[in-house]
Residue, then its C-alpha position, 0 to 999 in steps of 0.5 A: m499499500i501507498d504510504l500517504t503520510h508524507l503528503l498529509d504532513f506536507a499539507t498540514q504546513l500549508p497556509h490557509p488561503s484566508d492567511i494569504g488574502l486569496i479568499k475573505p471569510s464572509g458571514g453569509f452566503n456568497l452568490g458571486a462566488a457560488l456563480a463563478g463556481l458553477g460558471a466554471f463547471f458548466g463551461a468545463s462541462q461544455f468543453f469535455f462534451y464538444a471534445n468528444l464528439k465525433d466528425 
């Protein structure tokens, strides 16, 4: 079996995204971030769907 403890040890040393200013914690539901995530998911799904079409 593959030993993944070194990866877990490395992951625990990484800073949280809010610590380095990438995200800001908010008190409520962030609609903009939710819509951006859904848009990225939909765009990726469209890319893979049309990439698999045959002539």
